[in-house]
C-alpha positions in Angstrom: -25.5 -24.1 64.1 -22.3 -22.7 62.5 -19.4 -25.0 62.7 -15.8 -24.6 61.6 -14.4 -27.3 59.3 -10.7 -27.7 59.9 -8.4 -27.1 56.9 -6.9 -30.6 56.9 -10.4 -32.2 56.9 -11.5 -29.9 54.0 -8.3 -30.9 52.0 -8.8 -34.6 52.7 -12.3 -34.5 51.4 -11.9 -32.0 48.5 -11.1 -34.4 45.7 -13.5 -37.3 46.4 -17.2 -36.7 45.6 -18.6 -38.9 48.5 -16.4 -37.1 51.0 -17.4 -33.7 49.5 -21.0 -34.6 50.2 -20.1 -35.8 53.7 -18.5 -32.4 54.5 -21.5 -30.5 53.0 -23.8 -32.4 55.3 -21.5 -32.1 58.4 -23.0 -28.8 59.9 -26.5 -30.3 59.9 -25.4 -33.6 61.3 -23.4 -31.9 64.1 -26.4 -29.7 64.9 -28.7 -32.7 65.1 -26.4 -34.7 67.3 -25.7 -31.8 69.6 -29.4 -31.3 70.1 -30.1 -35.1 70.5 -27.3 -35.6 73.0 -27.7 -32.2 74.8 -24.2 -31.1 73.9 -22.4 -27.7 74.1 -19.6 -27.9 71.6 -16.3 -26.2 71.6 -14.2 -25.4 68.5 -13.1 -28.5 66.6 -9.6 -29.8 67.2 -7.2 -29.0 64.4 -3.9 -30.7 64.4 -1.7 -32.8 62.1 -3.2 -36.1 63.4 -6.8 -35.3 62.5 -7.5 -35.3 58.8 -10.5 -37.6 58.2 -12.7 -36.8 61.2 -14.4 -33.8 62.7 -13.5 -33.9 66.4 -14.6 -31.4 69.1 -14.6 -31.2 72.9 -18.1 -31.1 74.3 -19.9 -30.7 77.5 -23.0 -32.8 78.2 -26.2 -31.5 79.7 -25.1 -33.0 83.0 -21.8 -31.1 82.9 -19.7 -34.2 82.0 -16.9 -33.6 79.5 -16.9 -35.6 76.3 -15.6 -35.5 72.8 -17.8 -35.6 69.7 -16.2 -37.4 66.7 -17.7 -37.8 63.3 -15.5 -39.9 61.1 -15.4 -39.7 57.3 -16.4 -43.1 56.1 -13.3 -45.1 55.1 -11.9 -48.6 55.3 -9.8 -48.2 58.5 -12.8 -46.9 60.5 -15.3 -49.3 59.1 -15.8 -51.0 62.6 -14.5 -48.3 64.9 -17.8 -48.0 66.7 -18.2 -51.8 66.9 -14.7 -52.0 68.4 -15.4 -49.4 71.0 -18.5 -51.2 72.0 -16.6 -54.5 72.2 -13.9 -53.1 74.5 -16.4 -51.1 76.5 -13.8 -48.7 77.9 -11.1 -51.3 78.7 -8.6 -50.2 77.6 -10.2 -47.6 75.3 -12.2 -44.5 76.0 -15.8 -45.3 76.8 -18.3 -44.9 74.0 -21.0 -42.8 75.6 -23.3 -42.5 72.6 -23.1 -43.5 68.9 -24.9 -43.1 65.7 -23.8 -45.7 63.2 -25.5 -44.0 60.3 -23.5 -40.8 60.7 -20.4 -42.7 61.9 -20.6 -40.4 65.0 -19.3 -41.1 68.5 -19.6 -39.3 71.7 -16.6 -40.4 73.7 -15.4 -40.1 77.2 -12.9 -37.2 77.4 -9.6 -38.6 78.5 -7.7 -36.1 80.7 -5.0 -35.0 80.7 -5.0 -36.4 77.2 -1.3 -36.9 76.9 -0.2 -38.1 73.4 1.8 -41.4 73.5 4.4 -39.8 71.1 5.1 -37.1 73.7 6.5 -39.7 76.2 10.1 -40.9 76.1 10.4 -44.1 74.0 10.9 -46.4 77.0 7.6 -45.1 78.6 5.8 -45.5 75.3 6.9 -49.2 75.3 5.7 -49.7 78.8 2.3 -48.2 78.0 1.9 -50.4 74.9 3.0 -53.5 76.8 0.3 -52.8 79.4 -2.4 -52.2 76.7 -1.7 -55.1 74.4 -2.9 -58.0 76.6 -6.1 -56.0 77.5 -6.8 -55.4 73.8 -6.2 -59.0 72.8 -9.6 -60.6 73.2 -11.6 -62.8 70.9 -15.0 -61.3 70.2 -18.0 -63.7 70.4 -19.5 -64.8 67.1 -21.1 -63.4 65.1 -19.0 -60.2 64.9 -18.4 -57.7 62.2 -14.6 -57.5 62.4 -12.5 -58.3 59.3 -9.5 -60.6 59.6 -6.1 -58.8 59.6 -5.2 -60.7 56.4 -8.0 -59.0 54.6 -7.1 -55.6 55.9 -3.4 -56.0 54.8 -4.0 -57.6 51.4 -2.8 -55.3 48.7 
């Protein structure tokens, strides 16, 4: 399967050997996941917000819309899949499928997909005020999540 690798992703991976290898393997991994999860893929998204993931709209074998995301391994995304499993679609997009080894996620496609930054600031505040209590939950032990103090040390 021929896939296009967005310019920002290529640039973000060009100077780090592990990331160069990740990009080199990307077409084979995308092909494998598309076959395993019965996906028809559209062109990958390319915008200023996406620089360390390959993200493409997809259609599942049953006709449902989804998004395939393969994230470059990095500290901020270390437990992204775990977090999506924990919240289980409330208030996040549903994680439909995942492959932890490839850091790959098949996500519910949120439509219309309005970016929060596109809303007037008072509306952004209202959206965040609604989401924060739904996000603030303590996961049961044991869990993989790092404390915020560890993430912000440095």
